[in-house]
C-alpha positions in Angstrom: 9.6 25.7 -2.3 7.3 25.4 -5.4 5.6 22.0 -5.5 4.8 20.7 -2.0 3.9 17.3 -0.7 0.4 18.5 0.2 -0.3 19.5 -3.4 0.7 16.0 -4.6 -1.3 14.4 -1.8 -4.5 16.1 -3.1 -3.8 15.0 -6.6 -3.2 11.4 -5.5 -6.3 11.4 -3.4 -8.4 12.7 -6.3 -7.0 10.0 -8.6 -7.8 7.3 -6.0 -11.4 8.6 -5.7 -11.7 8.8 -9.5 -10.6 5.1 -9.8 -13.1 4.1 -7.1 -15.9 5.9 -8.9 -15.0 4.4 -12.3 -14.2 0.8 -11.2 -16.2 0.4 -8.0 -19.0 -2.2 -7.9 -21.5 0.5 -6.9 -20.3 3.0 -9.6 -22.8 4.4 -12.1 -20.1 5.9 -14.4 -18.4 4.2 -17.3 -14.7 3.3 -17.5 -14.7 4.9 -21.0 -15.4 8.2 -19.3 -12.2 7.9 -17.3 -10.2 7.1 -20.4 -11.7 10.0 -22.2 -11.0 12.3 -19.2 -7.4 11.3 -18.9 -6.7 10.6 -22.5 -6.0 7.2 -24.0 -2.3 7.9 -24.3 -1.9 9.0 -20.7 -0.2 6.8 -18.2 -2.7 4.4 -16.4 -3.6 5.6 -12.9 -1.2 3.2 -11.0 1.7 4.3 -13.1 0.8 7.9 -12.8 0.6 7.6 -9.0 4.0 5.9 -8.9 5.5 8.8 -11.0 4.1 11.3 -8.6 5.5 9.4 -5.6 8.9 9.4 -7.3 8.7 13.2 -7.8 7.9 13.7 -4.1 10.7 11.4 -2.9 13.2 13.0 -5.2 12.4 16.5 -3.9 12.5 15.2 -0.3 16.0 13.8 -1.1 17.2 17.0 -2.6 16.1 18.8 0.6 18.2 16.5 2.8 15.6 13.8 3.5 16.6 10.2 3.7 14.9 7.8 1.3 17.4 4.9 1.7 19.8 5.7 -1.1 23.5 5.4 -0.8 26.1 7.4 -2.7 25.7 5.4 -5.8 21.9 5.9 -5.9 21.1 2.4 -4.9 18.7 1.4 -2.1 20.6 -0.1 0.8 19.0 0.1 4.2 16.9 2.4 6.5 18.8 5.2 8.2 21.5 6.0 5.8 22.9 9.4 6.9 21.2 9.6 10.3 23.7 7.7 12.3 22.3 4.2 12.9 24.8 2.6 10.6 27.9 4.2 12.0 29.6 1.4 13.8 27.6 1.1 17.0 24.2 1.1 15.3 23.0 4.0 17.6 24.5 7.3 16.5 22.2 10.3 17.0 18.9 8.5 16.1 17.1 9.6 19.2 17.8 13.3 18.5 16.3 13.2 15.0 12.8 14.2 14.0 11.1 15.1 10.7 10.1 18.6 12.0 13.6 19.7 12.9 15.7 18.0 10.2 13.5 18.0 7.1 11.5 20.7 5.3 8.0 19.8 6.3 6.7 21.1 3.0 8.5 18.4 1.1 8.4 15.7 3.7 6.4 12.6 2.6 3.4 11.6 4.7 1.6 8.3 5.1 -1.0 9.7 2.7 1.6 10.1 0.0 2.4 6.4 -0.1 -1.0 5.0 0.9 -2.8 7.0 -1.8 -0.7 5.2 -4.5 -1.6 1.9 -3.0 -5.3 2.9 -2.8 -5.2 3.8 -6.5 -3.9 0.3 -7.2 -6.5 -1.3 -5.0 -9.3 0.5 -6.8 -7.9 0.0 -10.3 -9.3 -2.7 -12.6 -6.7 -3.7 -15.2 -9.2 -5.8 -17.3 -11.9 -3.1 -17.4 -9.3 -0.3 -18.2 -7.9 -2.3 -21.1 -11.4 -2.9 -22.5 -12.3 0.7 -22.0 -9.3 1.9 -24.0 -10.3 -0.6 -26.8 -13.8 0.6 -26.8 -12.7 4.3 -26.8 -10.6 3.6 -29.9 -13.6 2.0 -31.6 -16.0 4.8 -30.7 -13.5 7.4 -32.1 -13.2 5.6 -35.4 -9.9 3.9 -34.7 -9.3 0.3 -35.5 -9.5 -2.1 -32.6 -6.4 -3.9 -31.7 -7.8 -7.3 -30.9 -6.0 -9.0 -33.7 -3.7 -11.9 -32.8 0.0 -11.3 -32.2 2.7 -13.4 -33.8 2.6 -15.6 -30.7 -1.1 -16.2 -30.9 -2.1 -14.0 -28.0 -4.5 -11.2 -28.7 -3.5 -7.6 -28.0 -6.3 -7.0 -25.5 -5.1 -9.8 -23.2 -1.5 -8.6 -23.5 -2.7 -5.1 -22.4 -4.7 -6.5 -19.5 -1.7 -8.5 -18.2 0.6 -5.5 -18.6 -1.8 -3.3 -16.6 -2.1 -6.0 -14.0 1.7 -6.2 -13.5 1.9 -2.4 -13.5 -0.8 -2.3 -10.7 1.0 -4.8 -8.5 4.3 -3.0 -9.0 2.9 0.4 -8.0 1.3 -1.1 -4.8 4.3 -3.2 -3.6 7.0 -0.7 -4.6 5.2 2.0 -2.6 4.9 -0.4 0.3 8.6 -1.2 0.2 9.7 2.4 -0.1 7.8 3.3 3.1 10.4 1.3 5.0 13.3 3.3 3.5 11.8 6.8 4.1 13.3 7.8 7.5 10.9 10.6 8.0 8.0 8.1 8.2 10.1 5.6 10.2 11.1 8.1 12.8 7.6 9.4 13.1 6.4 5.9 13.7 9.2 5.2 16.1 8.3 8.2 18.2 4.7 7.3 18.4 5.2 3.5 19.0 8.0 3.4 21.6 9.1 5.2 24.6 11.8 7.9 24.3 15.2 6.3 24.4 17.6 7.9 26.9 20.4 5.4 27.3 22.8 4.3 24.6 21.6 0.7 24.8 18.0 1.8 24.4 18.9 3.9 21.3 20.7 0.8 19.9 17.6 -1.3 20.5 15.5 1.3 18.7 18.0 1.4 15.8 17.8 -2.4 15.5 14.0 -2.2 15.3 14.3 0.3 12.4 17.0 -1.6 10.5 15.1 -4.9 10.8 11.9 -3.3 9.5 10.0 -4.1 12.7 9.1 -0.4 13.0 8.0 1.4 9.9 5.6 4.1 8.8 3.1 1.7 7.5 -0.4 1.7 9.0 -3.7 -0.2 8.7 -4.7 1.6 5.5 -1.4 0.4 3.9 -2.2 -3.3 4.5 -5.9 -3.0 3.8 -5.3 -1.5 0.3 -2.5 -4.0 -0.4 -4.7 -7.0 0.5 -7.4 -5.6 -1.8 -4.9 -5.2 -4.6 -3.9 -8.8 -4.2 -7.6 -9.9 -4.3 -8.1 -7.9 -7.5 -4.9 -8.8 -9.4 -3.9 -12.3 -8.3 -6.2 -15.3 -9.0 -7.1 -17.7 -6.2 -4.0 -19.9 -5.6 -1.5 -21.0 -3.0 0.6 -18.0 -3.9 -2.2 -15.6 -3.2 -2.9 -17.2 0.1 0.8 -17.2 1.2 1.2 -13.5 0.2 -2.0 -12.5 2.0 -1.1 -14.4 5.2 2.4 -12.8 5.3 1.0 -9.3 5.0 -1.7 -10.0 7.5 0.7 -11.4 10.1 3.1 -8.4 9.6 0.2 -6.0 10.0 -1.3 -7.5 13.1 1.5 -9.2 15.0 4.6 -7.1 14.1 3.2 -3.7 13.3 0.1 -3.8 15.6 -2.1 -1.9 13.1 -5.1 -4.3 12.9 -8.4 -2.6 12.4 -11.8 -3.3 10.8 -10.7 -2.5 7.3 -7.7 -4.9 7.4 -9.9 -7.7 8.6 -12.5 -7.0 5.9 -9.8 -7.0 3.2 -8.4 -10.3 4.5 -11.8 -11.9 4.6 -12.3 -10.8 1.0 -9.2 -12.8 0.0 -11.3 -15.9 0.9 -14.5 -14.7 -0.7 -16.3 -14.0 2.6 -18.7 -11.1 2.5 -16.7 -8.3 4.0 -19.4 -7.0 6.4 -20.9 -10.4 7.0 -21.1 -12.3 10.3 -20.7 -16.0 10.0 -20.8 -18.8 12.5 -17.2 -19.9 11.8 -18.2 -23.4 10.6 -18.2 -22.7 6.9 -15.0 -22.9 4.8 -14.1 -19.8 2.7 -16.1 -19.6 -0.5 -12.9 -19.1 -2.5 -10.0 -21.5 -1.8 -6.4 -20.4 -1.6 -5.0 -23.7 -0.4 -6.0 -25.8 2.6 -3.6 -24.2 5.1 -4.7 -20.7 4.3 -8.4 -21.8 4.2 -8.1 -23.4 7.7 -6.4 -20.3 9.1 -9.0 -17.9 7.6 -11.9 -20.0 8.9 -10.5 -20.4 12.4 -9.4 -16.8 12.9 -11.8 -14.7 10.7 -14.5 -17.0 9.8 -16.8 -16.0 12.7 -17.1 -12.4 11.4 -15.4 -9.0 11.7 -16.6 -8.3 15.3 -15.3 -11.6 16.6 -11.9 -11.2 14.9 -11.6 -7.7 16.2 -12.3 -8.8 19.7 -9.8 -11.6 19.5 -7.1 -9.3 18.0 -7.6 -6.6 20.7 -7.1 -9.2 23.4 -3.7 -9.9 21.8 -3.0 -6.1 21.4 -2.8 -6.4 17.7 -4.4 -3.0 17.4 -2.0 -1.2 19.6 -0.7 1.2 16.9 -3.7 1.5 14.5 -4.5 5.1 15.4 -1.0 6.2 16.2 0.2 5.4 12.7 -2.6 7.2 10.8 -2.0 10.3 8.7 -4.6 11.9 11.0 -6.0 10.0 13.9 -9.7 10.6 13.0 -9.4 9.5 9.4 -9.1 5.8 8.5 -8.5 6.4 4.7 -4.8 7.1 5.1 
C-alpha cells in the first residue's frame, strides 16, 4: 500500500530518541546539533510528530478504518460506522476486529500515538528556542531577541509558542486514541470477556462510548505526566490535571506501572527512583490538596505505591494494553 504504519512508527521512535538524546539531563550532545540536523526552518519535533500521526490516521480512514469522524469530517464519538450508535447501542460490535476489518498495514498501533506523546515529553521548548537563536548567530544571521511592539522579546514568544505546540501534540494524540476504533476494539478484546448475549454487547458498547475502555496504556499516561511536568509550572492547575490523569490511568484504565508512578512523583518534585518514609511533603507544591494526596499515596516510594496499587488491581491491564507485552516503552 506504499507508506505503512510500521514505517511511520520507526520514524516517530527515532524522533523520540533524538529528542531524548538532545534534551535529556544525561545528554552529552548540544541542542544546536539537533537544530542543525533538522534545519532551523523545519517543523519542531512535536509538530512533526503530530503531522505524521495525521498522515497515518488519514490513510487508515481511506482504507475503511474508523477514526471518529462523521460525514461532515467532524469528530463525534467512538464507533461511528461499526454499529454501536445504531439505535440499540449494540449493533455488530462483538463481531469486529482490526485484523478482519482493517488493512493491518495501515492500522494505527499504540506505538503510533505514544511515540508522539513521548516526543512531547522529551522536548524542551525553552532549550529549542534558544538553540535556534544560537544557530542563527553562529551562521551570521542577526539574533531576534529585540523587543516586539508589545514589549515582549522574540525569544520568549518563541518559547511560549513551542510550549503550546508541545502540549497540543501530546493531548491531541491522547484524545485521538479514544476515537480510533482499531485501538479501542483491541483493548476491549484484551480487557473484557467475549460478549455473547445482546445485553453483554450493549454493556461493552457503553464502555466504549463513555471512554472507560480505550487503547491507552501505561506509557501513554507516563509520557503525558512528564509533558505536564516539563511544560506547566507548579500550580493548582498542574496538580488538578495530573491527578485527573493519574486517577484515570489507575482506577479506570487499570494500567498503573512503575513508570506511571515515577512520572506522578516527578510532578511533586520527588526523586523518581527514591524511597521516602512518607512523612515529608512534596518538594514542589501544586496546591495543598494535591500535595496531601501525593504524600499519602506515593510519598513512601515507588515500591510501596506499586504494592498498594496491585492490592486494588490498578495494574490489571498494564501488560495487556502494551504495543508488545515485553516492552514498556510503548
